[in-house]
mmJSON file of the N, C-alpha and C atoms, coordinates in Angstrom:
{"data_MODEL":{"atom_site":{
"group_PDB":["ATOM","ATOM","ATOM","ATOM","ATOM","ATOM","ATOM","ATOM","ATOM","ATOM","ATOM","ATOM","ATOM","ATOM","ATOM","ATOM","ATOM","ATOM","ATOM","ATOM","ATOM","ATOM","ATOM","ATOM","ATOM","ATOM","ATOM","ATOM","ATOM","ATOM","ATOM","ATOM","ATOM","ATOM","ATOM","ATOM","ATOM","ATOM","ATOM","ATOM","ATOM","ATOM","ATOM","ATOM","ATOM","ATOM","ATOM","ATOM","ATOM","ATOM","ATOM","ATOM","ATOM","ATOM","ATOM","ATOM","ATOM","ATOM","ATOM","ATOM","ATOM","ATOM","ATOM","ATOM","ATOM","ATOM","ATOM","ATOM","ATOM","ATOM","ATOM","ATOM","ATOM","ATOM","ATOM","ATOM","ATOM","ATOM","ATOM","ATOM","ATOM","ATOM","ATOM","ATOM","ATOM","ATOM","ATOM","ATOM","ATOM","ATOM","ATOM","ATOM","ATOM","ATOM","ATOM","ATOM","ATOM","ATOM","ATOM","ATOM","ATOM","ATOM","ATOM","ATOM","ATOM","ATOM","ATOM","ATOM","ATOM","ATOM","ATOM","ATOM","ATOM","ATOM","ATOM","ATOM","ATOM","ATOM","ATOM","ATOM","ATOM","ATOM","ATOM","ATOM","ATOM","ATOM","ATOM","ATOM","ATOM"],
"id":[1,2,3,4,5,6,7,8,9,10,11,12,13,14,15,16,17,18,19,20,21,22,23,24,25,26,27,28,29,30,31,32,33,34,35,36,37,38,39,40,41,42,43,44,45,46,47,48,49,50,51,52,53,54,55,56,57,58,59,60,61,62,63,64,65,66,67,68,69,70,71,72,73,74,75,76,77,78,79,80,81,82,83,84,85,86,87,88,89,90,91,92,93,94,95,96,97,98,99,100,101,102,103,104,105,106,107,108,109,110,111,112,113,114,115,116,117,118,119,120,121,122,123,124,125,126,127,128,129],
"type_symbol":["N","C","C","N","C","C","N","C","C","N","C","C","N","C","C","N","C","C","N","C","C","N","C","C","N","C","C","N","C","C","N","C","C","N","C","C","N","C","C","N","C","C","N","C","C","N","C","C","N","C","C","N","C","C","N","C","C","N","C","C","N","C","C","N","C","C","N","C","C","N","C","C","N","C","C","N","C","C","N","C","C","N","C","C","N","C","C","N","C","C","N","C","C","N","C","C","N","C","C","N","C","C","N","C","C","N","C","C","N","C","C","N","C","C","N","C","C","N","C","C","N","C","C","N","C","C","N","C","C"],
"label_atom_id":["N","CA","C","N","CA","C","N","CA","C","N","CA","C","N","CA","C","N","CA","C","N","CA","C","N","CA","C","N","CA","C","N","CA","C","N","CA","C","N","CA","C","N","CA","C","N","CA","C","N","CA","C","N","CA","C","N","CA","C","N","CA","C","N","CA","C","N","CA","C","N","CA","C","N","CA","C","N","CA","C","N","CA","C","N","CA","C","N","CA","C","N","CA","C","N","CA","C","N","CA","C","N","CA","C","N","CA","C","N","CA","C","N","CA","C","N","CA","C","N","CA","C","N","CA","C","N","CA","C","N","CA","C","N","CA","C","N","CA","C","N","CA","C","N","CA","C","N","CA","C"],
"label_alt_id":[null,null,null,null,null,null,null,null,null,null,null,null,null,null,null,null,null,null,null,null,null,null,null,null,null,null,null,null,null,null,null,null,null,null,null,null,null,null,null,null,null,null,null,null,null,null,null,null,null,null,null,null,null,null,null,null,null,null,null,null,null,null,null,null,null,null,null,null,null,null,null,null,null,null,null,null,null,null,null,null,null,null,null,null,null,null,null,null,null,null,null,null,null,null,null,null,null,null,null,null,null,null,null,null,null,null,null,null,null,null,null,null,null,null,null,null,null,null,null,null,null,null,null,null,null,null,null,null,null],
"label_comp_id":["MET","MET","MET","ILE","ILE","ILE","LYS","LYS","LYS","TYR","TYR","TYR","ASP","ASP","ASP","LYS","LYS","LYS","LEU","LEU","LEU","LEU","LEU","LEU","GLU","GLU","GLU","TYR","TYR","TYR","LYS","LYS","LYS","ASN","ASN","ASN","VAL","VAL","VAL","ALA","ALA","ALA","GLU","GLU","GLU","ALA","ALA","ALA","ARG","ARG","ARG","LYS","LYS","LYS","HIS","HIS","HIS","ALA","ALA","ALA","ALA","ALA","ALA","VAL","VAL","VAL","GLN","GLN","GLN","LEU","LEU","LEU","GLU","GLU","GLU","GLY","GLY","GLY","LYS","LYS","LYS","ASN","ASN","ASN","TYR","TYR","TYR","ILE","ILE","ILE","VAL","VAL","VAL","ARG","ARG","ARG","ASP","ASP","ASP","GLY","GLY","GLY","ASP","ASP","ASP","CYS","CYS","CYS","ILE","ILE","ILE","THR","THR","THR","VAL","VAL","VAL","LEU","LEU","LEU","PHE","PHE","PHE","ASN","ASN","ASN","VAL","VAL","VAL"],
"label_asym_id":["A","A","A","A","A","A","A","A","A","A","A","A","A","A","A","A","A","A","A","A","A","A","A","A","A","A","A","A","A","A","A","A","A","A","A","A","A","A","A","A","A","A","A","A","A","A","A","A","A","A","A","A","A","A","A","A","A","A","A","A","A","A","A","A","A","A","A","A","A","A","A","A","A","A","A","A","A","A","A","A","A","A","A","A","A","A","A","A","A","A","A","A","A","A","A","A","A","A","A","A","A","A","A","A","A","A","A","A","A","A","A","A","A","A","A","A","A","A","A","A","A","A","A","A","A","A","A","A","A"],
"label_entity_id":["1","1","1","1","1","1","1","1","1","1","1","1","1","1","1","1","1","1","1","1","1","1","1","1","1","1","1","1","1","1","1","1","1","1","1","1","1","1","1","1","1","1","1","1","1","1","1","1","1","1","1","1","1","1","1","1","1","1","1","1","1","1","1","1","1","1","1","1","1","1","1","1","1","1","1","1","1","1","1","1","1","1","1","1","1","1","1","1","1","1","1","1","1","1","1","1","1","1","1","1","1","1","1","1","1","1","1","1","1","1","1","1","1","1","1","1","1","1","1","1","1","1","1","1","1","1","1","1","1"],
"label_seq_id":[1,1,1,2,2,2,3,3,3,4,4,4,5,5,5,6,6,6,7,7,7,8,8,8,9,9,9,10,10,10,11,11,11,12,12,12,13,13,13,14,14,14,15,15,15,16,16,16,17,17,17,18,18,18,19,19,19,20,20,20,21,21,21,22,22,22,23,23,23,24,24,24,25,25,25,26,26,26,27,27,27,28,28,28,29,29,29,30,30,30,31,31,31,32,32,32,33,33,33,34,34,34,35,35,35,36,36,36,37,37,37,38,38,38,39,39,39,40,40,40,41,41,41,42,42,42,43,43,43],
"pdbx_PDB_ins_code":[null,null,null,null,null,null,null,null,null,null,null,null,null,null,null,null,null,null,null,null,null,null,null,null,null,null,null,null,null,null,null,null,null,null,null,null,null,null,null,null,null,null,null,null,null,null,null,null,null,null,null,null,null,null,null,null,null,null,null,null,null,null,null,null,null,null,null,null,null,null,null,null,null,null,null,null,null,null,null,null,null,null,null,null,null,null,null,null,null,null,null,null,null,null,null,null,null,null,null,null,null,null,null,null,null,null,null,null,null,null,null,null,null,null,null,null,null,null,null,null,null,null,null,null,null,null,null,null,null],
"Cartn_x":[7.219,7.936,7.615,7.417,7.177,7.913,8.467,9.141,8.104,8.447,7.537,7.058,7.942,7.537,6.559,6.705,5.757,4.402,4.412,3.159,2.393,3.099,2.452,1.908,2.644,2.23,0.946,0.844,-0.314,-1.433,-1.214,-2.215,-2.544,-2.415,-2.646,-1.931,-1.815,-1.057,-1.745,-3.062,-3.79,-3.497,-3.474,-3.184,-1.719,-0.833,0.585,0.786,0.019,0.113,-0.316,-1.329,-1.785,-0.687,0.177,1.256,2.594,2.557,3.736,4.829,4.444,5.416,5.722,4.999,5.195,6.122,7.123,8.093,7.992,8.144,8.176,9.635,10.047,11.431,11.494,12.651,12.863,13.224,13.44,13.712,15.091,15.965,17.306,17.394,16.26,16.249,16.657,17.521,17.945,17.046,16.284,15.348,16.132,15.783,16.459,15.502,16.055,15.268,14.334,13.059,12.086,11.309,11.577,10.839,9.606,8.48,7.274,7.101,7.06,7.033,5.82,5.418,4.42,5.098,5.092,5.744,4.683,4.879,3.972,4.617,3.826,4.368,3.269,3.672,2.768,2.897,1.784,1.812,1.609],
"Cartn_y":[2.177,3.305,4.497,5.613,6.863,7.969,8.88,10.022,10.967,11.568,12.437,13.605,14.23,15.376,14.981,13.772,13.283,12.987,12.47,12.199,13.499,14.543,15.843,16.391,16.159,16.648,15.976,14.658,13.905,13.753,14.161,14.194,12.841,11.717,10.395,9.33,8.144,7.066,6.572,6.528,6.063,6.958,8.246,9.182,9.06,8.825,8.635,7.37,6.327,5.098,5.335,6.178,6.499,7.16,7.926,8.637,7.896,6.65,5.776,6.355,6.969,7.522,6.559,5.45,4.457,3.369,3.02,2.003,0.808,-0.37,-1.593,-1.97,-2.097,-2.405,-3.744,-4.356,-5.627,-5.45,-6.57,-6.523,-5.96,-5.848,-5.314,-3.81,-3.15,-1.708,-0.945,0.024,0.878,2.11,2.287,3.398,4.689,5.694,6.986,8.053,9.174,10.3,10.762,10.911,11.355,10.229,8.977,7.833,7.551,7.339,6.857,5.413,4.507,3.089,2.397,1.327,0.411,-0.953,-1.538,-2.829,-3.911,-4.83,-5.967,-7.194,-7.983,-9.2,-10.256,-11.482,-12.6,-13.28,-13.574,-14.207,-15.692],
"Cartn_z":[-11.28,-10.774,-11.657,-11.021,-11.729,-10.983,-11.716,-11.105,-10.502,-9.378,-8.644,-9.497,-10.259,-11.073,-12.174,-12.736,-13.735,-13.1,-11.878,-11.178,-10.923,-10.554,-10.363,-11.683,-12.756,-14.075,-14.554,-14.367,-14.867,-13.84,-12.6,-11.519,-10.89,-11.627,-11.038,-11.858,-11.297,-11.928,-13.198,-13.201,-14.389,-15.598,-15.381,-16.468,-16.908,-15.964,-16.29,-17.126,-16.821,-17.618,-19.061,-19.257,-20.619,-21.433,-20.758,-21.433,-21.329,-20.92,-20.819,-19.919,-18.816,-17.877,-16.73,-16.653,-15.603,-16.132,-15.324,-15.719,-14.786,-15.333,-14.539,-14.337,-13.093,-12.755,-12.026,-12.041,-11.367,-9.901,-9.229,-7.794,-7.465,-8.439,-8.205,-8.44,-8.683,-8.937,-7.686,-7.846,-6.74,-6.746,-5.662,-5.552,-5.348,-6.127,-6.065,-5.553,-5.15,-4.68,-5.792,-5.485,-6.47,-7.118,-6.742,-7.286,-6.438,-7.075,-6.407,-6.849,-5.886,-6.238,-5.624,-6.268,-5.746,-5.652,-4.48,-4.277,-4.381,-5.314,-5.473,-4.856,-4.131,-3.528,-3.466,-3.297,-3.246,-1.885,-1.233,0.091,-0.044],
"occupancy":[1.0,1.0,1.0,1.0,1.0,1.0,1.0,1.0,1.0,1.0,1.0,1.0,1.0,1.0,1.0,1.0,1.0,1.0,1.0,1.0,1.0,1.0,1.0,1.0,1.0,1.0,1.0,1.0,1.0,1.0,1.0,1.0,1.0,1.0,1.0,1.0,1.0,1.0,1.0,1.0,1.0,1.0,1.0,1.0,1.0,1.0,1.0,1.0,1.0,1.0,1.0,1.0,1.0,1.0,1.0,1.0,1.0,1.0,1.0,1.0,1.0,1.0,1.0,1.0,1.0,1.0,1.0,1.0,1.0,1.0,1.0,1.0,1.0,1.0,1.0,1.0,1.0,1.0,1.0,1.0,1.0,1.0,1.0,1.0,1.0,1.0,1.0,1.0,1.0,1.0,1.0,1.0,1.0,1.0,1.0,1.0,1.0,1.0,1.0,1.0,1.0,1.0,1.0,1.0,1.0,1.0,1.0,1.0,1.0,1.0,1.0,1.0,1.0,1.0,1.0,1.0,1.0,1.0,1.0,1.0,1.0,1.0,1.0,1.0,1.0,1.0,1.0,1.0,1.0],
"B_iso_or_equiv":[0.0,0.0,0.0,0.0,0.0,0.0,0.0,0.0,0.0,0.0,0.0,0.0,0.0,0.0,0.0,0.0,0.0,0.0,0.0,0.0,0.0,0.0,0.0,0.0,0.0,0.0,0.0,0.0,0.0,0.0,0.0,0.0,0.0,0.0,0.0,0.0,0.0,0.0,0.0,0.0,0.0,0.0,0.0,0.0,0.0,0.0,0.0,0.0,0.0,0.0,0.0,0.0,0.0,0.0,0.0,0.0,0.0,0.0,0.0,0.0,0.0,0.0,0.0,0.0,0.0,0.0,0.0,0.0,0.0,0.0,0.0,0.0,0.0,0.0,0.0,0.0,0.0,0.0,0.0,0.0,0.0,0.0,0.0,0.0,0.0,0.0,0.0,0.0,0.0,0.0,0.0,0.0,0.0,0.0,0.0,0.0,0.0,0.0,0.0,0.0,0.0,0.0,0.0,0.0,0.0,0.0,0.0,0.0,0.0,0.0,0.0,0.0,0.0,0.0,0.0,0.0,0.0,0.0,0.0,0.0,0.0,0.0,0.0,0.0,0.0,0.0,0.0,0.0,0.0],
"pdbx_formal_charge":[null,null,null,null,null,null,null,null,null,null,null,null,null,null,null,null,null,null,null,null,null,null,null,null,null,null,null,null,null,null,null,null,null,null,null,null,null,null,null,null,null,null,null,null,null,null,null,null,null,null,null,null,null,null,null,null,null,null,null,null,null,null,null,null,null,null,null,null,null,null,null,null,null,null,null,null,null,null,null,null,null,null,null,null,null,null,null,null,null,null,null,null,null,null,null,null,null,null,null,null,null,null,null,null,null,null,null,null,null,null,null,null,null,null,null,null,null,null,null,null,null,null,null,null,null,null,null,null,null],
"auth_seq_id":[1,1,1,2,2,2,3,3,3,4,4,4,5,5,5,6,6,6,7,7,7,8,8,8,9,9,9,10,10,10,11,11,11,12,12,12,13,13,13,14,14,14,15,15,15,16,16,16,17,17,17,18,18,18,19,19,19,20,20,20,21,21,21,22,22,22,23,23,23,24,24,24,25,25,25,26,26,26,27,27,27,28,28,28,29,29,29,30,30,30,31,31,31,32,32,32,33,33,33,34,34,34,35,35,35,36,36,36,37,37,37,38,38,38,39,39,39,40,40,40,41,41,41,42,42,42,43,43,43],
"auth_comp_id":["MET","MET","MET","ILE","ILE","ILE","LYS","LYS","LYS","TYR","TYR","TYR","ASP","ASP","ASP","LYS","LYS","LYS","LEU","LEU","LEU","LEU","LEU","LEU","GLU","GLU","GLU","TYR","TYR","TYR","LYS","LYS","LYS","ASN","ASN","ASN","VAL","VAL","VAL","ALA","ALA","ALA","GLU","GLU","GLU","ALA","ALA","ALA","ARG","ARG","ARG","LYS","LYS","LYS","HIS","HIS","HIS","ALA","ALA","ALA","ALA","ALA","ALA","VAL","VAL","VAL","GLN","GLN","GLN","LEU","LEU","LEU","GLU","GLU","GLU","GLY","GLY","GLY","LYS","LYS","LYS","ASN","ASN","ASN","TYR","TYR","TYR","ILE","ILE","ILE","VAL","VAL","VAL","ARG","ARG","ARG","ASP","ASP","ASP","GLY","GLY","GLY","ASP","ASP","ASP","CYS","CYS","CYS","ILE","ILE","ILE","THR","THR","THR","VAL","VAL","VAL","LEU","LEU","LEU","PHE","PHE","PHE","ASN","ASN","ASN","VAL","VAL","VAL"],
"auth_asym_id":["A","A","A","A","A","A","A","A","A","A","A","A","A","A","A","A","A","A","A","A","A","A","A","A","A","A","A","A","A","A","A","A","A","A","A","A","A","A","A","A","A","A","A","A","A","A","A","A","A","A","A","A","A","A","A","A","A","A","A","A","A","A","A","A","A","A","A","A","A","A","A","A","A","A","A","A","A","A","A","A","A","A","A","A","A","A","A","A","A","A","A","A","A","A","A","A","A","A","A","A","A","A","A","A","A","A","A","A","A","A","A","A","A","A","A","A","A","A","A","A","A","A","A","A","A","A","A","A","A"],
"auth_atom_id":["N","CA","C","N","CA","C","N","CA","C","N","CA","C","N","CA","C","N","CA","C","N","CA","C","N","CA","C","N","CA","C","N","CA","C","N","CA","C","N","CA","C","N","CA","C","N","CA","C","N","CA","C","N","CA","C","N","CA","C","N","CA","C","N","CA","C","N","CA","C","N","CA","C","N","CA","C","N","CA","C","N","CA","C","N","CA","C","N","CA","C","N","CA","C","N","CA","C","N","CA","C","N","CA","C","N","CA","C","N","CA","C","N","CA","C","N","CA","C","N","CA","C","N","CA","C","N","CA","C","N","CA","C","N","CA","C","N","CA","C","N","CA","C","N","CA","C","N","CA","C"],
"pdbx_PDB_model_num":[1,1,1,1,1,1,1,1,1,1,1,1,1,1,1,1,1,1,1,1,1,1,1,1,1,1,1,1,1,1,1,1,1,1,1,1,1,1,1,1,1,1,1,1,1,1,1,1,1,1,1,1,1,1,1,1,1,1,1,1,1,1,1,1,1,1,1,1,1,1,1,1,1,1,1,1,1,1,1,1,1,1,1,1,1,1,1,1,1,1,1,1,1,1,1,1,1,1,1,1,1,1,1,1,1,1,1,1,1,1,1,1,1,1,1,1,1,1,1,1,1,1,1,1,1,1,1,1,1]
}}}
């Protein structure tokens, strides 16, 4: 999960990861306005 304003600041997710702006959250996380998320799942 990364906040939208941080994503705009760093231009891409890879750059945000370098600056530790990306957070790993569990399945009970409540998504809030301004969150950009990637959902990982296993088939």
